[in-house]
Backbone as a chain_set.jsonl record, in Angstrom:
{"seq": "MPTLFDVFEPKLPNAAIRYYPNFLSENEANELYNTLYSETPWQNDPITVFGKTYPQPRMTSLHGHTTDPYGYSGIVMQPNPMTASLLQLEKKLKAFTSEPFTTVLLNLYRDGKDSNGWHADDEPELGENPVIASVSLGAERYFHLKHKTDKSQKLKFALAHGSLLLMEESTQHYWKHQIAKTARAVEPRINLTFRKVLTTH", "coords": {"N": [[0.547, -1.11, 0.29], [0.991, 2.003, -0.816], [2.186, 4.979, 0.464], [2.668, 8.2, 2.015], [5.223, 8.745, 2.377], [6.505, 7.304, 0.774], [8.914, 6.942, -1.627], [11.418, 7.638, -4.522], [14.42, 7.317, -5.705], [16.845, 7.859, -7.86], [19.839, 7.006, -8.324], [21.744, 8.747, -9.669], [24.8, 10.038, -11.36], [26.386, 13.177, -10.373], [23.909, 14.348, -9.524], [21.213, 15.189, -7.393], [18.294, 13.716, -6.394], [14.888, 13.532, -5.658], [11.719, 11.727, -5.533], [8.477, 11.884, -4.551], [5.631, 10.324, -4.993], [3.153, 10.302, -3.779], [2.548, 12.705, -2.322], [0.61, 14.683, -2.061], [-2.81, 13.895, -1.526], [-5.582, 12.24, -3.37], [-7.611, 13.847, -3.298], [-6.903, 15.784, -2.072], [-5.366, 16.891, -4.33], [-6.732, 17.258, -6.123], [-8.847, 19.255, -5.69], [-6.86, 21.152, -5.374], [-5.766, 21.208, -7.9], [-8.213, 22.02, -9.294], [-8.742, 24.718, -8.173], [-6.484, 25.958, -9.19], [-6.498, 25.79, -11.668], [-8.693, 27.417, -12.446], [-8.489, 29.824, -11.16], [-5.796, 31.304, -11.476], [-3.971, 33.687, -12.967], [-3.684, 33.124, -16.039], [-1.185, 33.48, -18.548], [0.361, 33.953, -21.927], [3.381, 33.93, -23.349], [5.673, 35.298, -25.641], [8.312, 33.405, -26.82], [11.633, 33.422, -27.809], [13.64, 31.691, -29.526], [16.869, 30.375, -31.225], [16.771, 32.676, -32.436], [13.955, 33.101, -33.329], [10.737, 33.929, -32.724], [7.797, 32.788, -31.034], [4.716, 31.767, -29.576], [4.954, 30.949, -26.543], [5.064, 27.248, -25.874], [2.986, 26.438, -23.551], [0.797, 27.882, -21.026], [1.792, 30.454, -18.584], [2.394, 31.401, -15.03], [3.896, 33.402, -12.897], [4.338, 33.821, -9.496], [5.028, 35.439, -6.307], [6.98, 36.225, -3.055], [8.357, 38.156, -2.914], [8.98, 41.504, -5.21], [10.715, 40.805, -6.942], [11.497, 40.081, -10.24], [11.839, 37.61, -12.439], [13.669, 35.701, -14.867], [13.726, 33.848, -18.026], [14.915, 32.208, -21.191], [14.832, 34.842, -22.569], [12.446, 35.8, -21.61], [10.967, 37.903, -19.247], [9.384, 37.742, -16.235], [7.132, 39.225, -14.24], [6.426, 39.041, -10.835], [3.012, 37.917, -9.632], [1.1, 38.469, -6.584], [1.515, 35.501, -3.937], [-1.184, 33.245, -3.419], [-3.873, 32.104, -1.414], [-4.032, 29.152, -1.474], [-1.406, 28.664, -2.689], [0.136, 29.499, -0.787], [-0.348, 27.431, 1.232], [0.192, 25.457, 0.022], [2.83, 25.702, -0.009], [3.768, 25.772, 2.624], [3.099, 23.086, 3.233], [5.35, 21.726, 1.992], [7.446, 22.177, 3.699], [7.925, 19.948, 5.274], [9.532, 18.609, 3.629], [11.529, 20.103, 2.652], [13.948, 22.605, 3.358], [14.359, 24.583, 1.985], [14.101, 28.163, 1.997], [12.045, 29.053, 0.001], [11.313, 31.662, -2.141], [9.442, 32.186, -4.698], [6.946, 30.922, -6.762], [6.918, 29.107, -10.066], [4.083, 28.647, -12.209], [3.041, 26.253, -14.671], [0.677, 25.353, -16.994], [-0.245, 23.087, -19.244], [-1.773, 22.336, -21.606], [-2.579, 20.337, -23.455], [-1.243, 17.502, -25.163], [0.387, 18.792, -27.146], [1.367, 20.743, -25.591], [4.734, 21.746, -24.037], [7.896, 21.633, -22.937], [10.72, 22.377, -23.416], [14.054, 21.369, -23.497], [16.409, 22.1, -21.025], [17.935, 23.675, -18.296], [17.443, 24.416, -14.976], [19.342, 26.967, -14.237], [19.507, 29.663, -13.908], [21.483, 32.672, -13.372], [19.998, 34.119, -11.144], [18.981, 32.213, -9.612], [21.181, 31.044, -8.191], [23.782, 29.194, -7.001], [23.494, 26.335, -6.303], [20.744, 25.481, -7.086], [17.663, 24.654, -5.378], [14.914, 23.234, -6.536], [11.557, 22.345, -6.351], [8.837, 20.781, -7.672], [5.785, 20.409, -8.321], [3.102, 18.273, -9.349], [0.098, 18.073, -11.11], [-3.091, 16.928, -12.182], [-3.186, 15.708, -15.669], [-1.075, 12.515, -16.101], [2.528, 13.203, -17.184], [5.351, 12.713, -18.944], [8.485, 12.751, -17.611], [11.892, 13.936, -18.65], [15.135, 13.328, -18.211], [18.799, 14.142, -18.803], [22.303, 13.952, -18.864], [24.205, 16.778, -19.173], [26.865, 16.171, -20.303], [27.543, 13.639, -20.656], [26.338, 11.123, -22.686], [25.346, 8.672, -22.241], [23.85, 8.893, -19.833], [20.699, 8.864, -18.709], [17.223, 9.486, -18.254], [13.826, 8.933, -17.778], [10.707, 9.169, -16.339], [7.443, 8.874, -15.202], [5.18, 11.983, -14.083], [3.144, 11.626, -11.57], [-0.299, 12.791, -10.745], [-0.79, 14.89, -8.118], [2.029, 14.671, -7.132], [5.483, 15.006, -5.821], [8.313, 16.453, -7.073], [11.626, 16.834, -6.271], [14.785, 18.716, -6.973], [17.992, 18.912, -6.377], [21.468, 19.986, -4.934], [24.062, 19.859, -6.969], [22.579, 19.24, -9.335], [21.224, 20.816, -11.316], [23.764, 22.06, -12.601], [24.586, 19.486, -14.083], [23.037, 18.209, -15.37], [20.118, 18.1, -17.935], [16.732, 18.748, -17.961], [13.084, 17.985, -19.39], [9.615, 18.47, -20.502], [8.505, 16.437, -23.006], [6.486, 16.867, -26.142], [3.802, 15.242, -26.476], [1.948, 12.553, -28.765], [-0.412, 11.284, -27.787], [-3.514, 11.436, -26.657], [-3.892, 13.623, -24.228], [-5.122, 14.845, -21.267], [-5.41, 18.159, -19.423], [-2.695, 19.841, -17.706], [-1.06, 20.69, -14.346], [1.735, 22.205, -13.456], [3.657, 23.116, -10.547], [6.5, 25.051, -9.933], [8.396, 25.452, -7.361], [11.296, 27.832, -6.245], [13.784, 29.751, -5.183], [14.71, 32.97, -5.806], [17.217, 35.223, -5.788], [17.679, 38.553, -4.314], [17.619, 41.075, -6.331], [18.393, 43.63, -5.825]], "CA": [[0.009, -0.114, 0.003], [1.591, 3.246, -0.941], [2.087, 5.838, 1.456], [3.025, 9.401, 1.806], [6.776, 9.094, 2.169], [7.142, 6.43, -0.613], [10.15, 7.835, -2.448], [11.992, 7.234, -5.705], [15.629, 8.154, -5.335], [17.526, 7.404, -8.633], [21.164, 6.889, -8.151], [22.471, 9.308, -10.943], [25.892, 10.938, -11.106], [26.366, 14.701, -10.068], [22.743, 14.994, -9.08], [20.245, 14.808, -6.108], [16.667, 13.634, -6.967], [13.683, 12.342, -5.002], [10.359, 12.012, -6.028], [7.495, 11.398, -3.982], [4.511, 10.098, -6.051], [1.803, 10.765, -3.053], [2.944, 14.1, -1.932], [-0.743, 15.045, -2.0], [-3.975, 12.966, -1.53], [-6.157, 12.165, -4.546], [-8.656, 14.885, -2.75], [-6.142, 17.607, -1.821], [-4.714, 17.412, -5.665], [-8.127, 17.536, -7.35], [-8.952, 20.533, -5.03], [-5.822, 22.349, -5.895], [-5.738, 21.468, -9.419], [-9.016, 22.726, -9.594], [-8.922, 26.026, -7.957], [-5.45, 26.874, -9.901], [-6.846, 26.006, -13.029], [-9.845, 28.659, -12.831], [-8.126, 31.211, -10.202], [-4.739, 31.644, -11.971], [-4.006, 34.401, -14.014], [-2.631, 32.56, -16.746], [-0.627, 34.396, -19.757], [1.412, 33.119, -22.884], [4.532, 34.816, -23.272], [6.681, 35.005, -26.376], [9.551, 33.131, -26.351], [12.803, 33.382, -28.426], [14.816, 30.218, -29.886], [17.501, 30.435, -32.24], [16.619, 33.793, -33.202], [12.837, 32.673, -34.134], [10.05, 34.191, -31.623], [6.695, 31.998, -31.379], [4.175, 31.587, -28.377], [5.424, 29.734, -25.478], [3.917, 25.975, -25.903], [2.223, 26.262, -22.425], [0.56, 28.75, -20.189], [2.288, 30.52, -17.584], [1.795, 32.533, -14.002], [4.581, 33.673, -11.559], [3.809, 34.28, -8.004], [6.152, 35.51, -5.431], [6.941, 37.072, -1.839], [8.778, 39.518, -3.17], [8.464, 41.744, -6.299], [11.901, 40.376, -8.081], [11.251, 39.858, -11.463], [12.546, 36.277, -12.936], [13.698, 35.854, -16.393], [14.203, 32.878, -18.577], [14.873, 32.224, -22.726], [14.35, 36.011, -22.839], [11.253, 36.333, -21.054], [10.952, 38.334, -18.092], [8.236, 37.95, -15.739], [6.905, 39.789, -13.005], [5.23, 37.801, -9.894], [1.658, 37.848, -9.136], [1.267, 37.799, -5.325], [1.316, 34.325, -3.374], [-2.655, 33.177, -2.802], [-4.166, 31.683, 0.04], [-3.645, 28.154, -2.306], [0.045, 28.481, -3.25], [0.926, 29.427, 0.745], [-0.983, 26.196, 1.829], [1.194, 24.245, -0.521], [4.285, 25.982, 0.168], [3.85, 25.49, 4.092], [3.608, 21.583, 3.287], [6.563, 21.6, 1.805], [8.568, 22.434, 4.732], [8.413, 19.066, 5.693], [10.203, 17.717, 2.566], [13.024, 20.736, 2.428], [13.993, 23.233, 4.322], [14.561, 25.678, 1.461], [13.493, 29.435, 1.945], [11.581, 29.585, -1.35], [10.435, 33.073, -2.76], [9.043, 32.254, -5.834], [6.699, 29.703, -7.972], [6.463, 29.4, -11.485], [3.136, 27.671, -12.673], [2.779, 25.947, -16.213], [-0.508, 24.795, -17.901], [-0.063, 22.118, -20.318], [-3.348, 22.409, -22.212], [-2.706, 19.138, -23.949], [-0.154, 16.849, -25.566], [1.042, 19.507, -27.705], [2.041, 21.661, -24.901], [5.842, 21.021, -23.937], [8.78, 22.707, -22.079], [11.867, 21.619, -24.091], [15.466, 20.751, -22.626], [16.769, 23.003, -20.161], [18.73, 23.483, -16.867], [16.817, 25.485, -14.198], [20.725, 27.209, -13.661], [19.722, 31.249, -14.251], [22.354, 33.26, -12.24], [19.598, 34.515, -10.098], [18.57, 31.061, -8.9], [22.506, 31.113, -7.079], [24.965, 27.927, -7.131], [22.846, 25.059, -6.308], [19.386, 25.522, -6.409], [16.824, 23.602, -4.939], [13.752, 23.095, -7.325], [10.606, 21.839, -5.838], [7.885, 20.687, -8.474], [4.647, 19.465, -7.677], [2.643, 18.423, -10.357], [-1.403, 18.093, -10.987], [-3.613, 17.001, -13.494], [-2.506, 14.473, -16.496], [0.149, 12.28, -15.843], [3.337, 13.326, -18.153], [6.9, 11.726, -19.04], [9.819, 13.887, -17.239], [13.204, 13.115, -19.317], [16.633, 13.532, -17.51], [19.97, 13.61, -19.763], [23.223, 14.101, -18.598], [25.0, 17.64, -20.251], [28.147, 15.717, -20.815], [27.702, 11.997, -20.597], [25.159, 10.901, -23.225], [24.741, 7.45, -21.471], [23.146, 8.927, -18.579], [19.647, 9.517, -19.157], [16.147, 8.847, -17.392], [12.562, 9.215, -18.129], [9.396, 8.446, -15.772], [5.99, 9.665, -15.358], [4.908, 12.624, -12.815], [2.049, 11.664, -11.032], [-1.078, 13.981, -10.216], [-0.377, 14.996, -6.52], [3.287, 14.189, -6.699], [6.525, 16.121, -5.672], [9.821, 16.317, -7.499], [12.714, 17.642, -5.998], [16.199, 18.686, -7.758], [18.803, 19.508, -5.523], [22.87, 20.095, -5.126], [24.507, 20.001, -8.495], [21.493, 18.514, -10.576], [21.227, 21.926, -12.735], [25.054, 22.235, -13.431], [25.119, 18.864, -14.978], [21.837, 17.41, -16.171], [18.866, 18.745, -18.369], [15.267, 18.117, -18.038], [12.067, 18.374, -20.527], [8.409, 17.758, -20.983], [8.089, 16.507, -24.438], [5.219, 16.557, -26.699], [3.272, 13.501, -26.817], [0.615, 12.407, -29.731], [-1.549, 10.78, -27.32], [-4.445, 12.15, -26.159], [-4.008, 13.828, -22.775], [-5.881, 16.055, -20.173], [-4.449, 19.368, -19.038], [-1.68, 19.259, -16.466], [-0.357, 22.033, -14.193], [2.953, 21.823, -13.148], [4.266, 24.49, -10.117], [8.107, 24.903, -9.392], [9.008, 26.227, -6.157], [12.358, 28.231, -6.197], [14.691, 30.764, -4.341], [15.236, 33.86, -6.425], [18.296, 36.148, -5.379], [17.31, 39.511, -4.48], [18.53, 41.777, -7.799], [18.792, 45.03, -5.339]], "C": [[0.777, 1.045, -0.033], [1.361, 4.223, -0.054], [3.04, 7.569, 1.339], [4.4, 9.532, 1.47], [7.31, 8.015, 1.559], [8.078, 7.477, -1.335], [11.384, 7.197, -3.432], [13.264, 7.879, -5.631], [16.64, 7.671, -6.392], [18.766, 7.817, -8.352], [21.842, 7.588, -9.585], [23.77, 10.202, -10.669], [25.728, 12.489, -11.163], [24.843, 15.132, -9.874], [22.227, 14.441, -7.736], [18.874, 14.819, -6.548], [15.919, 12.914, -6.079], [12.289, 12.78, -5.043], [9.445, 10.909, -5.288], [6.073, 11.319, -4.566], [3.097, 10.468, -5.015], [1.961, 11.983, -2.021], [1.402, 14.714, -1.333], [-1.596, 13.758, -1.941], [-4.695, 13.12, -2.759], [-7.261, 13.499, -4.121], [-8.192, 16.197, -2.804], [-5.83, 17.843, -3.197], [-5.735, 17.65, -6.34], [-8.737, 18.665, -6.862], [-8.132, 21.55, -5.827], [-6.122, 22.297, -7.156], [-7.169, 22.6, -10.155], [-9.185, 24.074, -9.409], [-7.652, 26.662, -8.913], [-5.896, 26.754, -11.09], [-7.717, 27.301, -13.417], [-9.268, 29.955, -11.983], [-6.876, 31.883, -11.0], [-4.497, 32.759, -13.257], [-2.9, 34.068, -15.054], [-2.243, 33.602, -18.145], [0.202, 33.252, -20.745], [2.074, 33.685, -23.581], [5.336, 34.51, -24.78], [7.76, 34.455, -26.286], [10.453, 32.722, -27.711], [13.832, 32.309, -28.329], [14.954, 30.23, -31.119], [17.441, 31.368, -33.093], [15.108, 33.656, -33.909], [12.234, 32.712, -32.835], [8.73, 33.586, -32.131], [5.979, 32.082, -29.891], [4.6, 30.471, -27.586], [4.493, 28.663, -25.356], [3.394, 25.523, -24.628], [1.846, 27.724, -21.86], [1.261, 28.79, -18.944], [1.816, 31.479, -16.249], [2.97, 32.241, -13.194], [4.159, 34.102, -10.435], [5.108, 34.236, -7.096], [5.546, 36.118, -3.735], [7.315, 38.153, -2.106], [8.637, 39.977, -4.846], [9.599, 41.691, -7.587], [11.127, 39.848, -9.262], [12.25, 38.351, -11.645], [12.494, 36.049, -14.352], [14.166, 33.818, -16.705], [14.058, 32.642, -20.041], [14.124, 33.678, -22.951], [13.199, 36.5, -22.478], [11.886, 36.88, -19.637], [9.965, 38.643, -17.393], [8.211, 38.515, -14.388], [6.116, 39.145, -12.021], [4.274, 38.608, -9.443], [1.878, 37.71, -7.494], [1.108, 36.384, -4.831], [-0.504, 34.588, -2.875], [-2.508, 32.295, -2.09], [-3.331, 29.679, -0.484], [-1.981, 27.898, -2.072], [0.933, 28.62, -1.677], [0.533, 28.334, 1.441], [-0.005, 25.176, 1.382], [2.619, 24.451, -0.298], [4.322, 25.589, 1.614], [3.967, 23.735, 4.175], [4.969, 21.393, 2.754], [7.837, 21.552, 2.483], [8.837, 20.848, 5.312], [9.066, 17.842, 4.969], [11.798, 18.325, 2.248], [12.956, 21.731, 3.21], [14.514, 24.61, 3.555], [13.488, 26.475, 1.536], [12.773, 29.684, 0.602], [10.778, 30.966, -1.224], [9.393, 33.23, -3.626], [8.489, 31.146, -6.421], [6.404, 30.224, -9.193], [5.546, 28.198, -11.747], [3.265, 27.627, -14.04], [1.353, 25.25, -16.311], [-0.134, 24.434, -19.253], [-1.349, 21.762, -20.64], [-3.754, 20.953, -23.005], [-1.526, 18.749, -24.562], [0.597, 17.607, -26.423], [1.781, 20.694, -27.26], [3.194, 20.905, -24.377], [6.5, 22.235, -22.92], [10.145, 21.487, -22.676], [13.379, 21.531, -23.145], [16.15, 22.123, -22.071], [17.063, 22.635, -18.972], [17.888, 24.864, -15.976], [18.25, 26.282, -13.376], [20.58, 29.017, -14.076], [20.787, 31.558, -13.132], [21.412, 33.776, -10.945], [18.968, 33.385, -8.863], [19.974, 30.574, -7.658], [22.808, 29.732, -7.663], [24.19, 26.885, -7.592], [21.646, 24.852, -6.076], [18.567, 24.581, -6.264], [15.137, 23.894, -5.455], [12.562, 22.048, -6.921], [9.545, 21.779, -6.707], [6.903, 19.822, -8.058], [3.66, 19.687, -9.056], [0.923, 17.747, -9.966], [-2.154, 18.003, -12.354], [-3.128, 15.877, -14.122], [-0.991, 13.945, -16.288], [1.059, 12.549, -17.5], [4.741, 13.069, -18.01], [7.905, 13.195, -18.618], [10.943, 13.142, -17.927], [14.182, 14.058, -18.65], [17.529, 13.28, -18.779], [21.08, 14.634, -19.142], [23.751, 15.249, -19.229], [26.433, 17.013, -20.728], [28.138, 14.282, -21.168], [26.35, 11.771, -21.368], [24.688, 9.27, -22.884], [23.987, 7.516, -20.554], [21.996, 9.584, -18.886], [18.471, 8.94, -18.443], [14.929, 9.36, -17.475], [11.622, 8.241, -17.053], [8.502, 9.439, -15.626], [5.955, 10.574, -13.725], [3.398, 12.54, -12.733], [1.255, 12.713, -10.732], [-1.071, 13.737, -8.627], [1.083, 14.655, -6.034], [4.314, 15.127, -6.764], [7.941, 15.603, -6.527], [10.984, 17.284, -6.589], [14.299, 17.73, -6.543], [17.074, 19.56, -6.757], [20.35, 19.396, -5.56], [23.026, 20.453, -6.251], [23.263, 19.582, -9.497], [21.646, 19.483, -11.568], [22.488, 22.141, -13.42], [25.131, 21.071, -14.499], [24.028, 18.048, -15.747], [20.684, 18.609, -16.802], [17.645, 18.299, -18.297], [14.454, 18.765, -18.873], [10.86, 17.574, -19.909], [8.237, 17.737, -22.072], [6.828, 16.206, -24.594], [5.037, 15.07, -26.65], [2.046, 13.494, -27.75], [-0.551, 11.723, -29.102], [-2.369, 11.673, -26.86], [-4.331, 12.598, -24.661], [-4.583, 15.006, -22.194], [-4.988, 16.906, -19.996], [-3.859, 19.001, -17.749], [-1.161, 20.657, -15.784], [0.643, 21.702, -13.283], [3.337, 23.167, -12.227], [5.798, 24.054, -9.465], [8.269, 25.603, -8.703], [10.506, 27.054, -6.419], [12.751, 29.409, -5.43], [15.223, 31.611, -5.261], [16.09, 34.434, -5.617], [17.483, 37.523, -5.493], [18.386, 40.423, -5.673], [18.835, 43.417, -7.218], [19.119, 45.097, -4.011]], "O": [[1.42, 1.131, 1.013], [0.18, 4.362, 0.264], [3.95, 7.806, 0.545], [4.813, 10.221, 0.537], [8.492, 7.723, 1.737], [7.842, 8.674, -1.502], [12.166, 6.343, -3.013], [13.223, 9.1, -5.48], [17.484, 6.946, -5.865], [18.906, 9.015, -8.107], [22.384, 6.889, -10.441], [23.73, 11.044, -9.773], [24.957, 12.99, -11.981], [24.581, 16.316, -10.086], [22.695, 13.48, -7.126], [18.346, 15.823, -7.025], [16.234, 11.775, -5.733], [11.81, 13.861, -4.699], [9.51, 9.68, -5.311], [5.4, 12.349, -4.573], [2.072, 10.89, -5.551], [1.378, 11.985, -0.937], [1.269, 15.133, -0.183], [-1.12, 12.673, -2.278], [-4.48, 14.187, -3.334], [-7.646, 14.091, -5.129], [-8.646, 17.248, -3.257], [-5.964, 19.025, -3.514], [-5.581, 18.383, -7.316], [-9.319, 19.257, -7.77], [-8.492, 22.429, -6.61], [-6.728, 23.244, -7.659], [-7.17, 23.473, -11.022], [-9.718, 24.726, -10.307], [-7.803, 27.798, -9.364], [-5.697, 27.755, -11.778], [-7.532, 28.03, -14.391], [-9.702, 31.072, -12.264], [-6.981, 33.098, -11.166], [-4.887, 32.52, -14.4], [-1.731, 34.452, -15.08], [-3.071, 34.382, -18.616], [0.552, 32.108, -20.453], [1.556, 34.102, -24.618], [5.589, 33.322, -24.98], [8.485, 35.055, -25.492], [10.075, 31.877, -28.522], [14.621, 32.069, -27.415], [14.098, 30.167, -32.0], [17.843, 31.266, -34.252], [15.026, 34.093, -35.057], [12.648, 32.03, -31.897], [8.407, 33.707, -33.313], [6.713, 32.484, -28.988], [4.595, 29.288, -27.925], [3.363, 28.828, -24.895], [3.295, 24.307, -24.465], [2.533, 28.684, -22.207], [1.458, 27.801, -18.238], [0.896, 32.277, -16.435], [3.179, 31.099, -12.785], [3.382, 35.047, -10.563], [5.975, 33.361, -7.084], [4.41, 36.347, -3.32], [6.773, 39.165, -1.663], [8.291, 39.152, -5.691], [9.531, 42.213, -8.7], [10.111, 39.176, -9.083], [13.265, 38.157, -10.976], [11.455, 36.17, -15.002], [14.647, 32.949, -15.978], [12.896, 32.877, -20.373], [12.993, 33.721, -23.435], [12.831, 37.582, -22.934], [12.905, 36.488, -19.07], [9.43, 39.723, -17.643], [9.086, 38.331, -13.542], [5.05, 38.664, -12.405], [4.451, 39.727, -8.961], [2.737, 36.928, -7.087], [0.263, 35.875, -5.568], [-1.003, 35.547, -2.288], [-1.472, 31.653, -1.919], [-2.364, 29.165, 0.078], [-1.501, 27.023, -1.351], [2.004, 28.073, -1.417], [1.172, 28.208, 2.486], [0.507, 24.291, 2.069], [3.471, 23.566, -0.376], [5.265, 24.81, 1.755], [4.715, 23.154, 4.96], [5.678, 20.674, 3.459], [8.919, 21.102, 2.105], [9.948, 20.588, 5.775], [9.177, 16.67, 5.328], [12.802, 17.724, 1.864], [11.914, 21.872, 3.85], [14.979, 25.561, 4.183], [12.324, 26.13, 1.332], [13.059, 30.777, 0.113], [9.879, 31.254, -0.434], [8.543, 34.115, -3.519], [9.283, 30.249, -6.704], [5.871, 31.296, -9.478], [5.917, 27.032, -11.61], [3.541, 28.636, -14.689], [1.101, 24.482, -15.382], [0.199, 25.187, -20.169], [-1.984, 20.933, -19.988], [-4.902, 20.532, -23.145], [-0.64, 19.604, -24.569], [1.713, 17.111, -26.58], [2.501, 21.442, -27.923], [3.071, 19.696, -24.182], [6.004, 23.225, -22.383], [10.369, 20.302, -22.431], [13.327, 21.733, -21.932], [16.345, 23.091, -22.806], [16.679, 21.579, -18.468], [17.817, 26.028, -16.37], [18.322, 26.258, -12.148], [21.578, 29.58, -14.527], [20.943, 30.833, -12.149], [21.935, 33.859, -9.834], [18.63, 33.602, -7.699], [19.812, 29.963, -6.601], [22.205, 29.232, -8.613], [24.084, 26.495, -8.755], [21.263, 24.193, -5.108], [18.663, 23.597, -6.997], [14.338, 24.615, -4.857], [12.742, 20.873, -7.241], [8.993, 22.879, -6.703], [7.079, 18.717, -7.543], [3.456, 20.74, -9.66], [0.593, 17.154, -8.939], [-1.967, 18.708, -13.345], [-2.638, 14.994, -13.418], [0.021, 14.645, -16.291], [0.599, 12.271, -18.607], [5.273, 13.229, -16.912], [7.973, 14.289, -19.179], [11.016, 11.915, -17.854], [14.062, 15.28, -18.56], [17.221, 12.468, -19.651], [20.866, 15.831, -18.95], [23.946, 14.845, -20.375], [27.013, 17.593, -21.646], [28.859, 13.893, -22.086], [25.305, 12.149, -20.84], [23.645, 8.82, -23.36], [23.351, 6.521, -20.205], [22.049, 10.742, -19.298], [18.67, 7.822, -17.968], [14.94, 10.552, -17.17], [11.712, 7.02, -16.921], [8.69, 10.633, -15.86], [6.41, 10.189, -12.648], [2.585, 13.102, -13.466], [1.867, 13.731, -10.408], [-1.289, 12.674, -8.045], [1.361, 14.409, -4.861], [4.245, 16.035, -7.592], [8.414, 14.467, -6.5], [10.851, 18.499, -6.444], [14.968, 16.698, -6.479], [16.819, 20.723, -6.442], [20.665, 18.535, -6.381], [22.29, 21.312, -6.736], [23.47, 19.864, -10.678], [22.146, 19.159, -12.646], [22.497, 22.379, -14.628], [25.583, 21.319, -15.617], [24.305, 17.301, -16.686], [20.452, 19.702, -16.287], [17.549, 17.139, -18.698], [14.734, 19.908, -19.234], [10.869, 16.573, -19.193], [7.818, 18.774, -22.586], [6.091, 15.601, -23.815], [5.792, 14.102, -26.742], [1.165, 14.336, -27.574], [-1.59, 11.564, -29.743], [-1.919, 12.796, -26.633], [-4.754, 11.775, -23.849], [-4.459, 16.109, -22.727], [-3.82, 16.666, -20.302], [-4.272, 18.18, -16.93], [-0.875, 21.624, -16.491], [0.407, 20.93, -12.354], [3.386, 24.246, -12.819], [6.114, 23.089, -8.77], [8.361, 26.745, -9.154], [10.932, 26.362, -7.344], [11.811, 30.09, -5.019], [16.29, 31.209, -5.724], [15.805, 34.204, -4.442], [16.75, 37.74, -6.458], [19.612, 40.362, -5.757], [19.364, 44.278, -7.921], [19.455, 46.17, -3.511]]}, "num_chains": 1, "name": "protein.A"}
């Protein structure tokens, strides 16, 4: 019988990854998904890759305890205030990590065409060894990891509704990750990635 503290810890070089499939109960996950889906001020920013600009293949929303912006791939986002639902979720994270998060980036994957390409969460404002806490809600999607230099090192596993994925220590230095497009018919998915953005002033 799965329990809250079931954990998958893949033994990967230069990485510290913990995956908790039952971080939220099904009722908690369903309620949070419905709240976030309807109440979040979703936006669709243009993204520039290799000199070409096009709509980002997902909807996003940034929320934070500070007014410090967060930027990636040429996009600079200004945070919205933390909501009661986000604060409650952040409080629950304290049992799994002591990281004092400042900011959470929400992603809405509307269907299988929405994705997040290969990247590392290694922006300078995240500091040297950022802790990323990723909570998944809604449709299950595959999470891909690959080592930046050792092509033999890669991993793929499904992120379940109500799960928590923690990436810590030097993971962002040595590994990239993605949520790939899929031809399968899938329902929407919401992903929340909590992080600590270092102050810019």
